[in-house]
C-alpha positions in Angstrom: 13.1 -11.7 -37.8 13.5 -8.9 -40.4 14.2 -5.3 -39.4 10.8 -4.3 -41.0 9.0 -6.6 -38.6 11.1 -5.7 -35.6 10.4 -2.0 -35.9 6.5 -2.2 -35.4 7.1 -4.5 -32.4 9.5 -2.1 -30.9 7.1 0.7 -31.4 4.3 -1.3 -29.8 6.5 -2.1 -26.8 7.4 1.6 -26.5 3.7 2.6 -26.5 3.0 -0.1 -23.9 5.8 1.1 -21.7 4.6 4.7 -21.9 1.1 3.6 -21.1 2.4 1.5 -18.2 4.3 4.4 -16.8 1.2 6.6 -16.9 -0.8 3.8 -15.2 1.9 3.4 -12.5 2.2 7.1 -11.8 -1.6 7.4 -11.6 -1.9 4.5 -9.2 0.9 5.6 -6.8 -0.2 9.2 -7.2 -3.7 8.3 -6.0 -2.3 6.4 -3.1 -0.1 9.3 -2.3 -3.0 11.8 -2.0 -5.3 9.5 -0.1 -4.8 11.7 3.1 -6.8 14.4 1.3 -9.8 12.0 1.0 -9.6 10.7 4.6 -9.1 14.2 5.9 -12.7 14.9 4.7 -13.9 12.1 7.1 -12.0 13.3 10.2 -15.2 13.9 12.1 -16.2 10.2 11.7 -14.8 7.6 14.1 -11.9 5.8 12.4 -13.5 2.3 12.9 -16.7 3.5 11.2 -14.7 4.8 8.2 -12.9 1.4 8.1 -16.2 -0.5 8.1 -17.5 1.6 5.3 -14.3 1.1 3.3 -14.7 -2.7 3.7 -18.4 -2.6 2.8 -18.1 -0.5 -0.3 -14.9 -2.2 -1.4 -16.6 -5.6 -1.5 -19.5 -4.2 -3.5 -17.3 -2.4 -6.1 -14.6 -5.1 -6.3 -17.4 -7.7 -6.9 -18.8 -5.5 -9.6 -15.4 -5.2 -11.3 -14.7 -8.9 -11.2 -18.2 -9.6 -12.6 -17.8 -7.2 -15.5 -14.4 -8.7 -16.3 -15.8 -12.3 -16.0 -13.0 -13.4 -13.6 -15.0 -15.3 -11.0 -13.8 -18.6 -12.6 -10.2 -17.6 -11.7 -11.1 -17.1 -8.0 -13.0 -20.3 -7.4 -9.9 -22.6 -7.3 -8.3 -20.4 -4.6 -11.3 -20.9 -2.4 -11.1 -24.7 -2.6 -7.9 -24.7 -0.5 -8.4 -24.3 3.3 -4.8 -23.1 3.5 -5.4 -20.3 1.1 -8.6 -19.2 2.9 -6.8 -19.1 6.2 -3.9 -17.1 4.8 -6.2 -14.6 3.1 -8.2 -14.3 6.3 -5.0 -13.4 8.1 -4.2 -11.0 5.2 -7.6 -9.4 5.6 -7.0 -8.7 9.3 -3.6 -7.2 8.6 -4.8 -4.9 5.8 -7.7 -3.8 7.9 -5.4 -2.9 10.8 -3.2 -1.1 8.2 -6.2 0.9 6.9 -7.4 1.7 10.5 -4.0 3.0 11.6 -3.8 5.1 8.4 -7.3 6.6 8.9 -6.5 7.4 12.5 -3.2 9.0 11.6 -4.8 11.3 9.0 -7.6 12.2 11.4 -5.1 13.1 14.1 -2.8 15.1 11.8 0.1 12.7 11.7 0.5 12.2 8.0 4.3 12.7 8.2 4.5 9.5 10.2 2.4 7.6 7.6 4.9 8.8 5.0 7.8 7.6 7.1 6.2 4.3 7.6 5.8 3.6 3.9 9.4 4.7 3.3 10.5 2.2 5.9 8.3 -0.6 4.5 10.6 -1.9 1.7 13.5 -2.2 4.1 11.4 -3.9 6.7 10.2 -6.3 4.0 13.9 -7.3 3.4 14.3 -8.0 7.1 11.1 -10.1 7.2 12.2 -12.1 4.3 15.4 -12.9 6.1 13.6 -14.0 9.3 10.6 -15.9 7.8 11.7 -16.9 4.3 15.4 -17.6 5.2 16.6 -15.2 2.6 20.2 -14.2 2.8 20.9 -10.5 3.0 23.8 -9.0 1.0 26.2 -6.7 2.9 24.7 -3.5 1.7 21.2 -4.7 2.4 22.3 -5.2 6.0 23.5 -1.6 6.1 20.2 -0.3 4.6 18.1 -2.1 7.2 20.4 -0.9 10.0 20.0 2.7 8.9 16.2 2.3 8.8 16.3 1.0 12.4 18.5 3.9 13.3 15.8 6.3 11.8 13.2 4.7 14.1 15.5 4.8 17.1 16.2 8.5 16.5 12.5 9.3 16.6 11.9 7.2 19.6 14.8 8.6 21.7 14.8 12.2 20.5 11.2 12.8 19.5 8.1 13.0 21.6 7.7 9.3 21.9 7.9 6.0 20.0 6.8 6.4 16.4 4.2 3.7 16.7 2.2 4.9 13.7 5.1 4.6 11.3 6.3 1.3 12.7 2.7 -0.1 12.8 2.0 0.9 9.2 5.3 -0.6 8.0 4.8 -3.7 10.1 1.2 -4.5 9.2 1.9 -3.9 5.5 5.2 -5.8 5.6 3.6 -8.9 7.2 0.6 -8.5 4.8 3.1 -8.8 1.9 4.7 -11.8 3.6 1.3 -13.6 3.9 0.4 -12.7 0.3 3.6 -14.3 -1.0 2.2 -17.6 0.2 -0.9 -17.4 -2.0 -0.8 -17.4 -5.8 -3.4 -14.7 -6.5 -3.3 -11.2 -7.9 -3.9 -8.1 -5.7 -7.5 -7.4 -7.0 -8.8 -10.9 -6.4 -7.0 -11.3 -3.2 -8.4 -8.0 -1.7 -11.9 -9.0 -2.8 -11.6 -12.3 -0.8 -10.0 -10.6 2.2 -12.6 -7.9 2.4 -15.4 -10.4 1.8 -14.2 -12.4 4.8 -14.4 -9.2 6.9 -17.7 -8.1 5.3 -20.1 -9.6 7.9 -18.2 -7.9 10.8 -18.3 -4.6 9.0 -22.0 -4.9 8.3 -22.8 -5.9 11.9 -20.8 -2.8 13.2 -22.5 -0.5 10.7 -26.0 -1.9 11.7 -25.6 -0.5 15.2 -24.7 3.0 14.0 -27.9 5.2 13.6 -28.2 6.6 10.0 -28.9 10.1 11.4 -25.6 10.0 13.2 -23.7 10.6 9.9 -24.7 13.5 7.6 -25.9 12.6 4.2 -23.0 14.4 2.4 -20.5 12.4 4.6 -22.3 9.2 3.7 -21.8 10.1 0.0 -18.1 10.6 0.6 -17.8 7.3 2.5 -19.5 5.5 -0.4 -16.6 6.5 -2.7 -14.2 4.5 -0.6 -14.8 1.3 -2.6 -14.1 3.1 -5.9 -11.0 4.8 -4.5 -9.7 1.4 -3.3 -10.2 -0.5 -6.5 -9.3 2.1 -9.2 -5.6 2.5 -8.2 -5.3 -1.3 -7.9 -6.6 -1.7 -11.4 -4.1 0.9 -12.6 -1.3 -0.8 -10.7 -2.2 -4.2 -12.3 -2.1 -2.5 -15.7 1.3 -1.0 -15.0 2.6 -4.3 -13.7 1.8 -6.0 -17.0 3.5 -3.3 -19.1 6.6 -2.3 -17.1 9.7 -4.1 -15.8 9.6 -4.9 -12.1 12.6 -2.7 -11.5 10.6 0.3 -12.8 7.6 -0.5 -10.6 10.1 -0.8 -7.7 11.2 2.8 -8.2 7.6 4.1 -8.8 6.5 2.8 -5.4 8.3 5.7 -3.7 5.9 8.2 -5.4 3.3 7.3 -2.8 5.1 8.2 0.4 6.8 11.2 -1.3 3.3 12.5 -2.2 2.1 11.9 1.4 5.1 13.9 2.7 4.3 16.8 0.4 0.7 16.7 1.4 1.6 16.7 5.0 3.9 19.7 4.6 2.2 21.8 2.0 -1.5 21.1 2.6 -1.8 20.2 6.3 1.2 22.2 7.4 2.5 19.6 9.8 5.7 20.7 11.5 8.9 19.0 10.3 11.3 19.5 13.2 15.0 18.6 13.2 14.4 15.2 14.7 11.8 14.1 12.1 14.0 15.6 9.3 17.0 13.5 10.5 14.9 10.4 10.6 13.6 11.0 7.1 17.2 11.7 5.9 18.4 8.4 7.4 15.5 6.5 5.8 16.3 8.1 2.4 19.9 7.2 2.8 19.0 3.6 3.6 16.7 3.5 0.5 19.4 5.0 -1.6 21.9 2.2 -0.5 19.2 -0.4 -1.0 18.4 0.8 -4.6 22.0 1.1 -5.5 22.6 -2.4 -4.3 19.7 -3.7 -6.3 21.0 -2.0 -9.5 24.5 -3.3 -9.0 23.2 -6.8 -8.5 20.6 -6.5 -11.2 17.8 -7.4 -8.9 14.6 -5.4 -8.9 13.6 -3.6 -5.7 10.8 -5.3 -3.7 7.4 -4.2 -4.8 4.5 -3.9 -2.4 1.3 -5.6 -3.7 -1.0 -2.7 -2.6 0.6 0.4 -1.0 -1.8 2.6 0.9 
């Protein structure tokens, strides 16, 4: 290939990478400020917010798939009973993750949600070892141990066991584990998972009187489908344009943004115990990232961070 031909291709790759970076930052940035949206719904019971998110997500995701003409790619997945069972389990796990997150925002515990999503990549390593028989390198062991120490510090020196952080990390970690078993992208997978939960959500919403929720609040709830799908579409666009290692680093934009929102917008107190746990978690992540760079293996990327 001549230099004249290589130059336009290099420029095109450069433009694609810049666009991918913008898509990635936008996706993780939106996930990072999700607490601002769910804070507007604090007066609504978390389970009702969850049912609305499932309901509107199914409608909007189905619209997106229809406009993109991608139903033909979904049909083969549904022909396998194993895939349907795994995606059903994935639906339950992501619904639990969403419910815990909504509850945490409504009860002013956004700092714990941030800690949970910082812990998640390290927990995913441990889950891979236990369930996928992956062998951990020495420094990966160290990183996981430091994350466990961060949780233990909060449990022993804080006001109680940090169940929100652990539950968010655990549900999303197991969700990622289940999704590794099904060859489907995030958008299509979430459509099937929420569709499986759709009848339950509709049945729950049917018993809630319409006058019990103000019209303005219903309007905000109806945006949940768009806010679920748009960052996922941006994440998919970034994934096609960027190296996996770059995406692996971008995923920390989300929990970092949540941390800043908790401190600067909601003014949640960051006492010494919490700060120590965050510092331990950041140390574990630094060791994990350094080990990934030295071994030329991209950091684990979550399919759909909150």
